[in-house]
DRENTORKOL-3810 file (N, C-alpha, C; in nm, 4 decimals):
REM DRENTORKOL-3810
@n.u->-3.1710; n.v->-0.5448; n.w->4.6072; ca.u->-3.0550; ca.v->-0.5972; ca.w->4.5376; c.u->-3.0926; c.v->-0.6288; c.w->4.3927
@n.u->-3.0092; n.v->-0.5903; n.w->4.2986; ca.u->-3.0346; ca.v->-0.6130; ca.w->4.1564; c.u->-3.0204; c.v->-0.7609; c.w->4.1230
@n.u->-3.0983; n.v->-0.8026; n.w->4.0251; ca.u->-3.0893; ca.v->-0.9412; ca.w->3.9790; c.u->-2.9580; c.v->-0.9622; c.w->3.9056
@n.u->-2.9094; n.v->-1.0840; n.w->3.9112; ca.u->-2.7897; ca.v->-1.1210; ca.w->3.8355; c.u->-2.8240; c.v->-1.1098; c.w->3.6867
@n.u->-2.7289; n.v->-1.0677; n.w->3.6071; ca.u->-2.7583; ca.v->-1.0455; ca.w->3.4643; c.u->-2.7918; c.v->-1.1740; c.w->3.3887
@n.u->-2.7543; n.v->-1.2907; n.w->3.4414; ca.u->-2.7876; ca.v->-1.4160; ca.w->3.3722; c.u->-2.9392; c.v->-1.4334; c.w->3.3623
@n.u->-3.0144; n.v->-1.3760; n.w->3.4564; ca.u->-3.1607; ca.v->-1.3894; ca.w->3.4536; c.u->-3.2205; c.v->-1.3275; c.w->3.3282
@n.u->-3.1607; n.v->-1.2178; n.w->3.2833; ca.u->-3.2145; ca.v->-1.1478; ca.w->3.1664; c.u->-3.1416; c.v->-1.1856; c.w->3.0372
@n.u->-3.0466; n.v->-1.2758; n.w->3.0472; ca.u->-2.9742; ca.v->-1.3255; ca.w->2.9301; c.u->-3.0619; c.v->-1.4288; c.w->2.8598
@n.u->-3.0637; n.v->-1.4236; n.w->2.7277; ca.u->-3.1469; ca.v->-1.5203; ca.w->2.6556; c.u->-3.0809; c.v->-1.6580; c.w->2.6567
@n.u->-3.1640; n.v->-1.7583; n.w->2.6676; ca.u->-3.1162; ca.v->-1.8969; ca.w->2.6623; c.u->-3.0485; c.v->-1.9197; c.w->2.5271
@n.u->-3.1041; n.v->-1.8584; n.w->2.4226; ca.u->-3.0504; ca.v->-1.8749; ca.w->2.2870; c.u->-2.9073; c.v->-1.8231; c.w->2.2747
@n.u->-2.8696; n.v->-1.7271; n.w->2.3563; ca.u->-2.7335; ca.v->-1.6733; ca.w->2.3472; c.u->-2.6315; c.v->-1.7641; c.w->2.4157
@n.u->-2.6759; n.v->-1.8472; n.w->2.5089; ca.u->-2.5869; ca.v->-1.9379; ca.w->2.5814; c.u->-2.5887; c.v->-2.0786; c.w->2.5201
@n.u->-2.7017; n.v->-2.1148; n.w->2.4635; ca.u->-2.7214; ca.v->-2.2483; ca.w->2.4061; c.u->-2.6080; c.v->-2.2919; c.w->2.3115
@n.u->-2.5630; n.v->-2.2060; n.w->2.2173; ca.u->-2.4536; ca.v->-2.2498; ca.w->2.1289; c.u->-2.3258; c.v->-2.2855; c.w->2.2062
@n.u->-2.3039; n.v->-2.2200; n.w->2.3186; ca.u->-2.1866; ca.v->-2.2506; ca.w->2.4010; c.u->-2.2003; c.v->-2.3892; c.w->2.4656
@n.u->-2.3226; n.v->-2.4229; n.w->2.5082; ca.u->-2.3483; ca.v->-2.5572; ca.w->2.5611; c.u->-2.3167; c.v->-2.6620; c.w->2.4547
@n.u->-2.3674; n.v->-2.6381; n.w->2.3335; ca.u->-2.3490; ca.v->-2.7330; ca.w->2.2237; c.u->-2.2002; c.v->-2.7448; c.w->2.1870
@n.u->-2.1330; n.v->-2.6323; n.w->2.1761; ca.u->-1.9904; ca.v->-2.6326; ca.w->2.1433; c.u->-1.9102; c.v->-2.7082; c.w->2.2480
@n.u->-1.9399; n.v->-2.6827; n.w->2.3734; ca.u->-1.8690; ca.v->-2.7505; ca.w->2.4830; c.u->-1.8862; c.v->-2.9023; c.w->2.4719
@n.u->-2.0083; n.v->-2.9450; n.w->2.4430; ca.u->-2.0370; ca.v->-3.0878; ca.w->2.4299; c.u->-1.9673; c.v->-3.1468; c.w->2.3070
@n.u->-1.9792; n.v->-3.0770; n.w->2.1936; ca.u->-1.9234; ca.v->-3.1299; ca.w->2.0692; c.u->-1.7706; c.v->-3.1373; c.w->2.0719
@n.u->-1.7073; n.v->-3.0458; n.w->2.1436; ca.u->-1.5605; ca.v->-3.0500; ca.w->2.1552; c.u->-1.5145; c.v->-3.1783; c.w->2.2239
@n.u->-1.6035; n.v->-3.2359; n.w->2.3033; ca.u->-1.5708; ca.v->-3.3585; ca.w->2.3764; c.u->-1.6354; c.v->-3.4820; c.w->2.3143
@n.u->-1.6808; n.v->-3.4681; n.w->2.1882; ca.u->-1.7355; ca.v->-3.5835; ca.w->2.1170; c.u->-1.8815; c.v->-3.6140; c.w->2.1480
@n.u->-1.9491; n.v->-3.5217; n.w->2.2128; ca.u->-2.0917; ca.v->-3.5415; ca.w->2.2415; c.u->-2.1733; c.v->-3.4664; c.w->2.1367
@n.u->-2.3070; n.v->-3.4730; n.w->2.1454; ca.u->-2.3896; ca.v->-3.4184; ca.w->2.0384; c.u->-2.4892; c.v->-3.3134; c.w->2.0865
@n.u->-2.5361; n.v->-3.2351; n.w->1.9893; ca.u->-2.6403; ca.v->-3.1353; ca.w->2.0151; c.u->-2.7671; c.v->-3.2050; c.w->2.0671
@n.u->-2.7973; n.v->-3.3215; n.w->2.0121; ca.u->-2.9179; ca.v->-3.3921; ca.w->2.0562; c.u->-2.9081; c.v->-3.4342; c.w->2.2027
@n.u->-2.7870; n.v->-3.4636; n.w->2.2493; ca.u->-2.7692; ca.v->-3.4955; ca.w->2.3918; c.u->-2.7897; c.v->-3.3713; c.w->2.4784
@n.u->-2.7421; n.v->-3.2557; n.w->2.4308; ca.u->-2.7657; ca.v->-3.1300; ca.w->2.5024; c.u->-2.9164; c.v->-3.1051; c.w->2.5118
@n.u->-2.9863; n.v->-3.1215; n.w->2.3997; ca.u->-3.1307; ca.v->-3.1016; ca.w->2.3975; c.u->-3.2015; c.v->-3.1987; c.w->2.4918
@n.u->-3.1572; n.v->-3.3233; n.w->2.4934; ca.u->-3.2174; ca.v->-3.4232; ca.w->2.5820; c.u->-3.2028; c.v->-3.3830; c.w->2.7284
@n.u->-3.0868; n.v->-3.3325; n.w->2.7646; ca.u->-3.0637; ca.v->-3.2863; ca.w->2.9021; c.u->-3.1571; c.v->-3.1710; c.w->2.9364
@n.u->-3.1683; n.v->-3.0751; n.w->2.8462; ca.u->-3.2561; ca.v->-2.9597; ca.w->2.8718; c.u->-3.4014; c.v->-3.0053; c.w->2.8835
@n.u->-3.4434; n.v->-3.0937; n.w->2.7954; ca.u->-3.5819; ca.v->-3.1440; ca.w->2.8017; c.u->-3.6056; c.v->-3.2210; c.w->2.9311
@n.u->-3.5096; n.v->-3.3029; n.w->2.9721; ca.u->-3.5224; ca.v->-3.3807; ca.w->3.0966; c.u->-3.5368; c.v->-3.2866; c.w->3.2165
@n.u->-3.4540; n.v->-3.1824; n.w->3.2201; ca.u->-3.4541; ca.v->-3.0915; ca.w->3.3342; c.u->-3.5811; c.v->-3.0081; c.w->3.3416
@n.u->-3.6322; n.v->-2.9631; n.w->3.2272; ca.u->-3.7392; ca.v->-2.8625; ca.w->3.2255; c.u->-3.8776; c.v->-2.9136; c.w->3.1876
@n.u->-3.8839; n.v->-3.0261; n.w->3.1194; ca.u->-4.0140; ca.v->-3.0752; ca.w->3.0740; c.u->-4.0564; c.v->-3.0192; c.w->2.9392
@n.u->-3.9754; n.v->-2.9311; n.w->2.8801; ca.u->-4.0075; ca.v->-2.8829; ca.w->2.7457; c.u->-3.9934; c.v->-2.9986; c.w->2.6479
@n.u->-4.0778; n.v->-3.0002; n.w->2.5427; ca.u->-4.0537; ca.v->-3.0950; ca.w->2.4339; c.u->-3.9648; c.v->-3.0250; c.w->2.3315
@n.u->-3.9213; n.v->-3.0961; n.w->2.2296; ca.u->-3.8255; ca.v->-3.0387; ca.w->2.1345; c.u->-3.8834; c.v->-2.9167; c.w->2.0641
@n.u->-4.0093; n.v->-2.9242; n.w->2.0260; ca.u->-4.0731; ca.v->-2.8121; ca.w->1.9565; c.u->-4.0767; c.v->-2.6874; c.w->2.0462
@n.u->-4.1151; n.v->-2.7062; n.w->2.1733; ca.u->-4.1189; ca.v->-2.5936; ca.w->2.2673; c.u->-3.9797; c.v->-2.5368; c.w->2.2914
@n.u->-3.8810; n.v->-2.6245; n.w->2.3015; ca.u->-3.7434; ca.v->-2.5802; ca.w->2.3233; c.u->-3.6971; c.v->-2.4930; c.w->2.2065
@n.u->-3.7246; n.v->-2.5364; n.w->2.0850; ca.u->-3.6855; ca.v->-2.4587; ca.w->1.9675; c.u->-3.7581; c.v->-2.3245; c.w->1.9633
@n.u->-3.8846; n.v->-2.3233; n.w->2.0075; ca.u->-3.9613; ca.v->-2.1988; ca.w->2.0156; c.u->-3.8969; c.v->-2.1008; c.w->2.1132
@n.u->-3.8588; n.v->-2.1517; n.w->2.2302; ca.u->-3.7933; ca.v->-2.0706; ca.w->2.3325; c.u->-3.6649; c.v->-2.0093; c.w->2.2767
@n.u->-3.5897; n.v->-2.0888; n.w->2.2043; ca.u->-3.4651; ca.v->-2.0397; ca.w->2.1454; c.u->-3.4930; c.v->-1.9346; c.w->2.0378
@n.u->-3.5930; n.v->-1.9592; n.w->1.9544; ca.u->-3.6292; ca.v->-1.8636; ca.w->1.8489; c.u->-3.6770; c.v->-1.7300; c.w->1.9064
@n.u->-3.7515; n.v->-1.7368; n.w->2.0159; ca.u->-3.8066; ca.v->-1.6151; ca.w->2.0782; c.u->-3.7042; c.v->-1.5422; c.w->2.1646
@n.u->-3.5871; n.v->-1.6043; n.w->2.1817; ca.u->-3.4812; ca.v->-1.5464; ca.w->2.2658; c.u->-3.5300; c.v->-1.5206; c.w->2.4088
@n.u->-3.6011; n.v->-1.6202; n.w->2.4619; ca.u->-3.6531; ca.v->-1.6153; ca.w->2.5984; c.u->-3.5386; c.v->-1.6080; c.w->2.6980
@n.u->-3.5541; n.v->-1.5242; n.w->2.8003; ca.u->-3.4486; ca.v->-1.5124; ca.w->2.9017; c.u->-3.4561; c.v->-1.6307; c.w->2.9992
@n.u->-3.3471; n.v->-1.6508; n.w->3.0732; ca.u->-3.3385; ca.v->-1.7652; ca.w->3.1640; c.u->-3.4475; c.v->-1.7622; c.w->3.2719
@n.u->-3.4765; n.v->-1.6456; n.w->3.3252; ca.u->-3.5772; ca.v->-1.6379; ca.w->3.4308; c.u->-3.7124; c.v->-1.6857; c.w->3.3795
@n.u->-3.7528; n.v->-1.6389; n.w->3.2629; ca.u->-3.8800; ca.v->-1.6805; ca.w->3.2029; c.u->-3.8748; c.v->-1.8275; c.w->3.1618
@n.u->-3.7618; n.v->-1.8692; n.w->3.1074; ca.u->-3.7426; ca.v->-2.0075; ca.w->3.0634; c.u->-3.7743; c.v->-2.1054; c.w->3.1768
@n.u->-3.7189; n.v->-2.0809; n.w->3.2936; ca.u->-3.7434; ca.v->-2.1718; ca.w->3.4059; c.u->-3.8805; c.v->-2.1484; c.w->3.4697
@n.u->-3.9268; n.v->-2.0242; n.w->3.4744; ca.u->-4.0589; ca.v->-1.9955; ca.w->3.5317; c.u->-4.1695; c.v->-2.0614; c.w->3.4490
@n.u->-4.1515; n.v->-2.0661; n.w->3.3168; ca.u->-4.2527; ca.v->-2.1225; ca.w->3.2266; c.u->-4.2297; c.v->-2.2704; c.w->3.1944
@n.u->-4.1275; n.v->-2.3303; n.w->3.2524; ca.u->-4.0979; ca.v->-2.4710; ca.w->3.2233; c.u->-4.2193; c.v->-2.5573; c.w->3.2554
@n.u->-4.2567; n.v->-2.6453; n.w->3.1622; ca.u->-4.3756; ca.v->-2.7286; ca.w->3.1824; c.u->-4.3718; c.v->-2.8097; c.w->3.3119
@n.u->-4.2589; n.v->-2.8719; n.w->3.3407; ca.u->-4.2485; ca.v->-2.9517; ca.w->3.4630; c.u->-4.1022; c.v->-2.9747; c.w->3.4957
@n.u->-4.0528; n.v->-2.9014; n.w->3.5943; ca.u->-3.9151; ca.v->-2.9220; ca.w->3.6366; c.u->-3.9031; c.v->-3.0618; c.w->3.6948
@n.u->-3.8041; n.v->-3.1347; n.w->3.6510; ca.u->-3.7865; ca.v->-3.2740; ca.w->3.6908; c.u->-3.7584; c.v->-3.2850; c.w->3.8406
@n.u->-3.8365; n.v->-3.3659; n.w->3.9089; ca.u->-3.8192; ca.v->-3.3817; ca.w->4.0538; c.u->-3.6841; c.v->-3.4448; c.w->4.0886
@n.u->-3.6248; n.v->-3.5190; n.w->3.9964; ca.u->-3.4945; ca.v->-3.5822; ca.w->4.0208; c.u->-3.3796; c.v->-3.4817; c.w->4.0155
@n.u->-3.4076; n.v->-3.3575; n.w->3.9790; ca.u->-3.2999; ca.v->-3.2583; ca.w->3.9712; c.u->-3.2382; c.v->-3.2331; c.w->4.1081
@n.u->-3.3111; n.v->-3.2616; n.w->4.2143; ca.u->-3.2565; ca.v->-3.2459; ca.w->4.3503; c.u->-3.1407; c.v->-3.3431; c.w->4.3753
@n.u->-3.1279; n.v->-3.4450; n.w->4.2910; ca.u->-3.0181; ca.v->-3.5408; ca.w->4.3042; c.u->-2.8877; c.v->-3.4880; c.w->4.2443
@n.u->-2.8957; n.v->-3.3733; n.w->4.1757; ca.u->-2.7764; ca.v->-3.3134; ca.w->4.1155; c.u->-2.6978; c.v->-3.2459; c.w->4.2273
@n.u->-2.5793; n.v->-3.2942; n.w->4.2509; ca.u->-2.4944; ca.v->-3.2436; ca.w->4.3599; c.u->-2.3595; c.v->-3.2018; c.w->4.3029
@n.u->-2.2842; n.v->-3.1298; n.w->4.3828; ca.u->-2.1479; ca.v->-3.0961; ca.w->4.3433; c.u->-2.1239; c.v->-2.9469; c.w->4.3386
@n.u->-2.0142; n.v->-2.9107; n.w->4.2738; ca.u->-1.9707; ca.v->-2.7715; ca.w->4.2680; c.u->-1.9709; c.v->-2.7253; c.w->4.1234
@n.u->-2.0233; n.v->-2.6063; n.w->4.1010; ca.u->-2.0200; ca.v->-2.5440; ca.w->3.9692; c.u->-1.9828; c.v->-2.3977; c.w->3.9885
@n.u->-1.8872; n.v->-2.3522; n.w->3.9124; ca.u->-1.8374; ca.v->-2.2137; ca.w->3.9247; c.u->-1.7943; c.v->-2.1831; c.w->4.0681
@n.u->-1.7383; n.v->-2.2826; n.w->4.1345; ca.u->-1.6873; ca.v->-2.2633; ca.w->4.2692; c.u->-1.7923; c.v->-2.2597; c.w->4.3789
@n.u->-1.9160; n.v->-2.2887; n.w->4.3438; ca.u->-2.0250; ca.v->-2.2840; ca.w->4.4415; c.u->-2.0909; c.v->-2.4218; c.w->4.4501
@n.u->-2.1136; n.v->-2.4682; n.w->4.5721; ca.u->-2.1807; ca.v->-2.5967; ca.w->4.5929; c.u->-2.3290; c.v->-2.5785; c.w->4.5603
@n.u->-2.3810; n.v->-2.6635; n.w->4.4710; ca.u->-2.5206; ca.v->-2.6537; ca.w->4.4277; c.u->-2.6190; c.v->-2.6565; c.w->4.5449
@n.u->-2.5896; n.v->-2.7404; n.w->4.6420; ca.u->-2.6805; ca.v->-2.7563; ca.w->4.7557; c.u->-2.6913; c.v->-2.6289; c.w->4.8398
@n.u->-2.5979; n.v->-2.5360; n.w->4.8227; ca.u->-2.5971; ca.v->-2.4138; ca.w->4.9033; c.u->-2.6598; c.v->-2.2940; c.w->4.8322
@n.u->-2.6997; n.v->-2.3109; n.w->4.7062; ca.u->-2.7610; ca.v->-2.1999; ca.w->4.6318; c.u->-2.9057; c.v->-2.1868; c.w->4.6770
@n.u->-2.9376; n.v->-2.0743; n.w->4.7379; ca.u->-3.0714; ca.v->-2.0545; ca.w->4.7932; c.u->-3.1715; c.v->-1.9997; c.w->4.6924
@n.u->-3.1268; n.v->-1.9144; n.w->4.6020; ca.u->-3.2176; ca.v->-1.8520; ca.w->4.5062; c.u->-3.2604; c.v->-1.9563; c.w->4.4034
@n.u->-3.3904; n.v->-1.9841; n.w->4.3932; ca.u->-3.4399; ca.v->-2.0935; ca.w->4.3082; c.u->-3.4012; c.v->-2.0843; c.w->4.1599
@n.u->-3.4135; n.v->-1.9681; n.w->4.0995; ca.u->-3.3809; ca.v->-1.9565; ca.w->3.9571; c.u->-3.2324; c.v->-1.9795; c.w->3.9332
@n.u->-3.1494; n.v->-1.9231; n.w->4.0190; ca.u->-3.0046; ca.v->-1.9426; ca.w->4.0044; c.u->-2.9695; c.v->-2.0905; c.w->4.0216
@n.u->-3.0363; n.v->-2.1580; n.w->4.1141; ca.u->-3.0110; ca.v->-2.3010; ca.w->4.1345; c.u->-3.0463; c.v->-2.3789; c.w->4.0077
@n.u->-3.1578; n.v->-2.3450; n.w->3.9428; ca.u->-3.1978; ca.v->-2.4144; ca.w->3.8197; c.u->-3.0944; c.v->-2.3920; c.w->3.7091
@n.u->-3.0474; n.v->-2.2681; n.w->3.6969; ca.u->-2.9465; ca.v->-2.2367; ca.w->3.5955; c.u->-2.8201; c.v->-2.3173; c.w->3.6214
@n.u->-2.7790; n.v->-2.3241; n.w->3.7459; ca.u->-2.6567; ca.v->-2.3981; ca.w->3.7812; c.u->-2.6743; c.v->-2.5482; c.w->3.7660
@n.u->-2.7972; n.v->-2.5994; n.w->3.7888; ca.u->-2.8238; ca.v->-2.7414; ca.w->3.7607; c.u->-2.7950; c.v->-2.7692; c.w->3.6131
@n.u->-2.8463; n.v->-2.6829; n.w->3.5269; ca.u->-2.8249; ca.v->-2.7012; ca.w->3.3832; c.u->-2.6758; c.v->-2.6958; c.w->3.3506
@n.u->-2.6058; n.v->-2.5983; n.w->3.4073; ca.u->-2.4610; ca.v->-2.5883; ca.w->3.3851; c.u->-2.3899; c.v->-2.7174; c.w->3.4277
@n.u->-2.4270; n.v->-2.7695; n.w->3.5415; ca.u->-2.3643; ca.v->-2.8909; ca.w->3.5949; c.u->-2.3889; c.v->-3.0107; c.w->3.5024
@n.u->-2.5108; n.v->-3.0231; n.w->3.4525; ca.u->-2.5432; ca.v->-3.1349; ca.w->3.3635; c.u->-2.4638; c.v->-3.1258; c.w->3.2334
@n.u->-2.4496; n.v->-3.0051; n.w->3.1794; ca.u->-2.3707; ca.v->-2.9872; ca.w->3.0572; c.u->-2.2236; c.v->-3.0197; c.w->3.0850
@n.u->-2.1743; n.v->-2.9799; n.w->3.2009; ca.u->-2.0365; ca.v->-3.0148; ca.w->3.2391; c.u->-2.0180; c.v->-3.1658; c.w->3.2449
@n.u->-2.1136; n.v->-3.2345; n.w->3.3050; ca.u->-2.1052; ca.v->-3.3800; ca.w->3.3151; c.u->-2.1037; c.v->-3.4442; c.w->3.1766
@n.u->-2.1849; n.v->-3.3909; n.w->3.0855; ca.u->-2.1880; ca.v->-3.4409; ca.w->2.9482; c.u->-2.0507; c.v->-3.4232; c.w->2.8838
@n.u->-1.9939; n.v->-3.3048; n.w->2.8982; ca.u->-1.8638; ca.v->-3.2750; ca.w->2.8385; c.u->-1.7510; c.v->-3.3586; c.w->2.8996
@n.u->-1.7712; n.v->-3.4021; n.w->3.0230; ca.u->-1.6688; ca.v->-3.4842; ca.w->3.0888; c.u->-1.6814; c.v->-3.6324; c.w->3.0539
@n.u->-1.7803; n.v->-3.6658; n.w->2.9694; ca.u->-1.7922; ca.v->-3.8023; ca.w->2.9215; c.u->-1.8802; c.v->-3.8936; c.w->3.0046
@n.u->-1.9519; n.v->-3.8373; n.w->3.0997; ca.u->-2.0397; ca.v->-3.9188; ca.w->3.1837; c.u->-2.1523; c.v->-3.9793; c.w->3.0976
@n.u->-2.1936; n.v->-4.0994; n.w->3.1311; ca.u->-2.3011; ca.v->-4.1669; ca.w->3.0578; c.u->-2.4335; c.v->-4.0933; c.w->3.0773
@n.u->-2.5141; n.v->-4.0881; n.w->2.9711; ca.u->-2.6434; ca.v->-4.0173; ca.w->2.9778; c.u->-2.7316; c.v->-4.0704; c.w->3.0906
@n.u->-2.7290; n.v->-4.2015; n.w->3.1162; ca.u->-2.8119; ca.v->-4.2586; ca.w->3.2231; c.u->-2.7750; c.v->-4.1964; c.w->3.3578
@n.u->-2.6476; n.v->-4.1726; n.w->3.3779; ca.u->-2.6025; ca.v->-4.1129; ca.w->3.5047; c.u->-2.6330; c.v->-3.9632; c.w->3.5089
@n.u->-2.6137; n.v->-3.8968; n.w->3.3958; ca.u->-2.6438; ca.v->-3.7534; ca.w->3.3896; c.u->-2.7917; c.v->-3.7302; c.w->3.4201
@n.u->-2.8774; n.v->-3.8141; n.w->3.3658; ca.u->-3.0220; ca.v->-3.7994; ca.w->3.3833; c.u->-3.0723; c.v->-3.8675; c.w->3.5105
@n.u->-2.9798; n.v->-3.9074; n.w->3.5955; ca.u->-3.0107; ca.v->-3.9633; ca.w->3.7273; c.u->-3.1090; c.v->-4.0788; c.w->3.7201
@n.u->-3.0824; n.v->-4.1720; n.w->3.6245; ca.u->-3.1700; ca.v->-4.2898; ca.w->3.6105; c.u->-3.1184; c.v->-4.4045; c.w->3.6927
END
């Protein structure tokens, strides 16, 4: 079975959409970056490098310094699919990120988004 095309899509091509979605709801680029850093363990410099290199999503998550263990607390539905039912690990990580950005855009407090 062929991989979903999101795996080979660069994070840099989707990132502006994350930022736009957040900013339309009064949130900030720095909050988007904080969510990505929390989820993946990248620091800001590494995140900017990944974006500059146009790293694809599969590599982005495979090379993540330390995926946050609290990400398992992210529950709910994204794109009509329950997160807990996604079996493919990379797709689950991508959908975790999507869910966190959605929560940011919906006005949820950062402490709750970051599962503190």
